[in-house]
C-alpha positions in Angstrom: 12.0 -87.1 -46.7 12.8 -88.0 -43.0 14.3 -85.1 -41.3 11.5 -83.3 -43.1 8.7 -86.0 -41.1 10.7 -85.4 -38.0 11.2 -81.9 -38.1 7.1 -81.8 -38.3 6.5 -84.0 -35.6 9.0 -81.5 -33.3 6.8 -78.0 -34.7 3.7 -79.7 -34.3 3.8 -81.9 -30.8 5.5 -77.9 -29.6 2.8 -76.1 -31.1 0.1 -79.1 -29.0 2.1 -78.3 -25.8 2.4 -74.5 -25.7 -1.7 -74.5 -26.6 -3.2 -76.6 -24.0 -0.4 -74.4 -21.8 -1.9 -71.4 -23.0 -4.2 -69.3 -21.1 -7.9 -69.2 -21.2 -10.5 -66.9 -21.2 -11.3 -66.6 -17.7 -15.4 -68.3 -17.3 -16.3 -66.2 -13.7 -15.5 -63.1 -15.1 -17.9 -64.1 -18.5 -19.8 -66.8 -16.8 -22.5 -63.9 -16.1 -22.4 -62.1 -19.6 -25.7 -64.3 -20.6 -29.2 -64.4 -21.5 -30.9 -65.6 -18.2 -28.7 -62.8 -16.2 -30.4 -59.7 -18.2 -33.5 -60.8 -18.4 -36.7 -59.2 -15.8 -37.1 -55.3 -15.0 -34.1 -53.3 -14.3 -33.9 -49.5 -13.3 -31.9 -47.3 -14.6 -29.6 -45.8 -11.5 -27.0 -44.0 -13.2 -25.0 -42.5 -15.8 -21.0 -41.9 -15.8 -19.0 -41.6 -18.4 -15.2 -43.0 -19.3 -12.7 -41.1 -21.9 -15.5 -38.4 -22.4 -17.2 -35.6 -20.2 -20.5 -35.8 -20.1 -21.0 -32.9 -21.5 -20.3 -34.1 -24.5 -22.6 -36.4 -24.4 -26.3 -34.6 -26.6 -28.6 -37.6 -26.7 -28.9 -41.5 -26.0 -29.7 -43.3 -28.2 -30.6 -40.8 -30.2 -34.4 -39.8 -27.3 -33.5 -37.5 -25.0 -30.5 -36.8 -22.9 -28.5 -38.9 -20.6 -30.2 -37.4 -17.5 -34.1 -38.2 -19.0 -33.1 -41.5 -18.7 -32.1 -41.9 -15.1 -34.9 -43.6 -13.2 -36.1 -45.5 -16.6 -37.2 -48.6 -15.8 -36.7 -51.4 -18.6 -38.4 -54.8 -19.1 -36.7 -57.2 -20.9 -38.8 -60.2 -21.5 -37.1 -63.7 -22.7 -38.6 -63.6 -25.8 -36.8 -60.7 -26.4 -39.9 -58.1 -26.2 -38.8 -54.9 -24.4 -40.1 -51.4 -23.2 -38.0 -49.1 -21.8 -40.1 -46.0 -19.8 -38.7 -42.7 -19.3 -40.1 -41.2 -16.1 -40.3 -38.0 -17.2 -40.0 -34.4 -15.7 -37.2 -32.3 -15.6 -37.5 -30.7 -18.6 -38.3 -34.7 -20.0 -40.9 -35.8 -21.3 -42.7 -39.3 -20.1 -42.3 -41.3 -22.7 -42.6 -45.3 -23.2 -40.5 -47.0 -26.3 -41.1 -51.4 -27.4 -37.5 -52.6 -28.2 -36.6 -55.8 -28.8 -33.2 -57.1 -27.3 -30.5 -59.7 -27.3 -28.1 -60.9 -26.4 -24.1 -62.1 -28.1 -22.1 -64.1 -25.8 -19.8 -64.7 -27.6 -18.5 -61.1 -28.6 -19.7 -59.8 -25.4 -22.8 -57.5 -26.4 -26.6 -56.4 -26.2 -28.4 -55.3 -29.1 -31.7 -53.4 -29.1 -33.8 -52.7 -31.7 -35.7 -50.1 -31.4 -39.9 -50.7 -33.4 -42.4 -48.4 -33.2 -46.6 -49.6 -34.5 -46.9 -51.3 -36.8 -42.7 -52.6 -37.2 -42.3 -55.8 -37.0 -38.2 -56.7 -35.9 -37.6 -58.6 -38.5 -38.0 -55.3 -40.7 -36.1 -53.1 -38.9 -32.2 -52.7 -40.4 -31.5 -50.3 -36.9 -30.3 -50.1 -33.7 -27.2 -50.0 -30.8 -24.2 -52.3 -29.5 -22.9 -51.9 -26.6 -20.4 -54.0 -24.5 -22.6 -55.7 -21.7 -19.8 -55.4 -18.9 -21.1 -57.4 -16.6 -24.8 -58.7 -15.6 -25.2 -60.4 -12.3 -29.1 -61.2 -10.7 -29.0 -57.9 -8.9 -26.6 -55.1 -11.2 -26.7 -54.7 -15.0 -23.7 -52.4 -16.5 -23.5 -51.7 -20.1 -21.2 -49.0 -21.6 -22.6 -47.6 -25.3 -19.8 -47.4 -27.5 -19.6 -43.2 -28.7 -16.7 -41.7 -30.8 -14.7 -38.7 -29.2 -11.4 -37.4 -30.7 -9.6 -39.9 -32.2 -11.3 -42.8 -29.6 -13.8 -44.2 -28.6 -15.4 -43.6 -24.8 -18.2 -45.4 -23.2 -21.2 -44.3 -21.8 -21.6 -46.5 -18.6 -25.6 -47.8 -18.2 -25.4 -48.9 -15.1 -28.7 -50.6 -13.3 -30.4 -52.8 -10.7 -33.3 -55.1 -10.9 -36.8 -53.6 -10.0 -38.5 -54.8 -6.3 -41.0 -56.0 -8.0 
């Protein structure tokens, strides 16, 4: 019996030592991924693609071509209410869409729901979840995952802080 307790004590001690020596998630990379760094007025300055050709992306957020979103303004208030406005032009219709948004620091995502006239955010069951790749004072990078072939590809949205 003493031998079993001795072995159990060694195993527990070893686990404590190994856990204390393991690497922790870097706070410098994830410390900027918080709601306060996303709140504000943003302009979608560029759209790029990872693991997918641009021609394969027909629309963004079930609304319009990704090209129509370039130059769009996104207003993200601290309350979670917000909107985005498409500038229009070059075969793109100008439009404003109300949204309700949030940030999950646990899984580093930005999610939003489209809110139409008469809707309440709590009653809307569908939306969009994007990877919150970077959120600093002047830049915001969101990655919209899409299925392409047998892999997950990304439409990368690069925002700059509005000069307002």
